C-alpha positions as CSV (number, residue, x, y, z in Angstrom):
1,X,98.5,62.8,85.8
2,X,96.3,65.4,84.5
3,X,97.1,68.8,84.9
4,X,94.9,70.7,86.6
5,X,93.3,74.4,85.5
6,X,95.2,76.6,87.4
7,X,98.2,74.7,86.0
8,X,97.9,75.2,82.6
9,X,97.3,78.9,83.4
10,X,100.7,78.9,84.9
11,X,102.6,76.5,82.5
12,X,101.1,79.1,79.4
13,X,103.0,81.9,81.2
14,X,106.3,79.7,81.5
15,X,106.1,79.1,77.7
16,X,108.9,81.2,75.6
17,X,107.6,84.9,74.8
18,X,105.1,85.2,77.3
19,X,107.7,86.4,80.4
20,X,110.8,85.8,79.1
21,X,112.1,84.9,75.7
22,X,113.2,81.5,76.6
23,X,110.6,80.1,79.0
24,X,110.9,78.4,81.9
25,X,110.3,74.9,81.2
26,X,112.8,73.6,77.9
27,X,111.5,70.6,76.5
28,X,110.4,69.4,79.4
29,X,107.2,67.7,79.0
30,X,105.9,67.0,82.7
31,X,103.4,68.2,85.1
32,X,104.3,71.0,86.8
33,X,104.0,69.0,90.4
34,X,106.6,66.3,89.3
35,X,109.2,68.7,88.2
36,X,109.2,70.2,91.3
37,X,108.5,66.6,93.5
38,X,112.0,65.5,91.6
39,X,113.8,68.3,92.4
40,X,112.9,68.6,95.8
41,X,113.8,64.8,96.2
42,X,117.2,65.8,94.6
43,X,117.4,68.1,97.7
44,X,116.4,65.9,100.3
45,X,118.7,63.3,99.7
46,X,121.3,65.8,100.0
47,X,120.2,67.2,103.0
48,X,119.2,70.7,102.2
49,X,116.4,72.7,102.2
50,X,115.2,75.1,99.1
51,X,114.9,77.4,101.5
52,X,118.4,77.3,102.7
53,X,119.8,76.9,99.3
54,X,117.7,80.1,98.2
55,X,119.3,82.3,101.2
56,X,122.8,81.1,100.1
57,X,122.1,82.4,96.8
58,X,120.9,85.5,97.9
59,X,123.4,86.1,100.3
60,X,126.0,85.7,97.3
61,X,123.8,88.3,95.1
62,X,123.3,90.8,97.7
63,X,127.4,91.0,98.3
64,X,127.6,90.7,94.4
65,X,125.0,93.8,94.3
66,X,127.1,95.4,96.5
67,X,129.9,96.0,93.7
68,X,128.1,98.2,91.4
69,X,128.9,96.0,88.5
70,X,132.6,95.5,89.5
71,X,133.5,91.3,90.4
72,X,133.7,90.7,94.5
73,X,135.0,88.8,96.7
74,X,132.4,85.9,98.7
75,X,134.0,85.3,101.9
76,X,134.0,81.9,101.1
77,X,136.1,80.8,97.8
78,X,133.7,82.9,95.3
79,X,133.9,85.7,92.8
80,X,130.6,87.2,91.7
81,X,129.1,90.7,90.1
82,X,125.5,91.4,89.8
83,X,124.2,93.1,86.5
84,X,120.7,94.8,86.6
85,X,118.6,95.3,83.8
86,X,115.5,97.7,83.9
87,X,112.2,97.1,84.6
88,X,110.7,93.6,86.8
89,X,109.5,90.6,86.2
90,X,106.3,88.5,87.7
91,X,106.4,85.4,88.9
92,X,104.9,83.3,86.8
93,X,103.5,81.4,89.6
94,X,100.9,84.0,90.0
95,X,101.4,84.8,93.4
96,X,102.3,88.5,92.7
97,X,106.0,88.5,92.8
98,X,107.9,90.8,91.1
99,X,111.5,91.0,91.0
100,X,114.3,92.9,90.1
101,X,116.1,91.6,86.5
102,X,119.4,90.8,87.9
103,X,122.0,88.2,87.1
104,X,124.8,87.5,89.8
105,X,127.5,85.5,88.2
106,X,129.4,83.8,90.4
107,X,132.6,82.0,89.8
108,X,134.0,79.0,92.3
109,X,138.0,80.2,92.5
110,X,139.9,77.1,93.3
111,X,137.7,75.7,90.0
112,X,136.9,77.9,87.8
113,X,133.6,76.9,87.0
114,X,130.9,79.5,86.9
115,X,127.2,79.7,87.5
116,X,124.9,82.1,86.7
117,X,121.1,82.8,88.4
118,X,118.7,85.3,88.7
119,X,116.4,87.2,91.1
120,X,113.5,85.5,89.6
121,X,115.7,81.6,90.0
122,X,115.9,82.7,93.6
123,X,112.3,82.7,94.8
124,X,111.0,80.8,92.2
125,X,113.2,77.9,94.3
126,X,112.4,79.5,97.8
127,X,108.7,80.0,97.2
128,X,107.8,77.0,94.6
129,X,110.8,74.6,95.2
130,X,111.1,75.1,90.7
131,X,114.1,74.9,89.2
132,X,112.9,75.4,85.9
133,X,112.6,72.3,83.6
134,X,114.9,70.1,82.0
135,X,116.2,71.6,79.0
136,X,115.1,75.0,79.7
137,X,118.1,77.9,79.3
138,X,118.4,79.3,82.7
139,X,117.4,75.9,84.6
140,X,120.0,75.4,87.8
141,X,120.4,71.7,88.4
142,X,119.8,71.1,92.3
143,X,122.7,68.5,92.6
144,X,125.1,70.6,90.6
145,X,123.9,73.6,92.7
146,X,124.6,72.7,95.8
147,X,127.4,71.1,94.9
148,X,128.8,74.4,93.6
149,X,127.6,76.2,96.7
150,X,129.3,73.8,98.8
151,X,126.4,72.7,101.0
152,X,126.3,68.9,100.4
153,X,128.9,68.8,103.4
154,X,126.8,67.6,106.5
155,X,128.6,68.0,109.7
156,X,130.6,64.7,110.5
157,X,131.8,64.7,106.2
C-alpha cells in the first residue's frame, strides 16, 4: 500500500534521532496503518480496547508517581516506580500533545516479570493505537501487555 504524504512526515519523525534516540519503528517497514491495524486486531481478539489498556497503564503510572521515585505496591499484585526526566516530548503524530519524559517500571509480584513504559507509550496507545514498530527498543507487544496487566480475563473465565 502506498504511503500518504502525511504519513511520510510522521514516519520521518519516528526515525532514530528525530524525537527520541532509538526512534519508534525499529526494523519494521510496514506502513503505520498496517502496524496499528495488526496490533488493534490483537486487542480485539483479547476483548480489550486500547483505551482500557491505556487507562490501566495510566492508573499504575499515577500511583507510581505518588511514590516520588520510591517503589509502591499497586493493589493488584504489582510493584511500580516512576522516574521523571526534565523536559517534554512531542507526539510524533503531530497532534499537538506534549508529554512529560517519564518512565514507569512495573514488576508483577507473582512472577517477577518486569515491564517499562513511558507517558508517550500510554498516549500513543490511547490516541493512535500505536505500540511502536517491531524491533523498536520500547515496543510494547499488545498481547504481552494485556496478559501482564491481567486484562485478558473476561467475565466468566
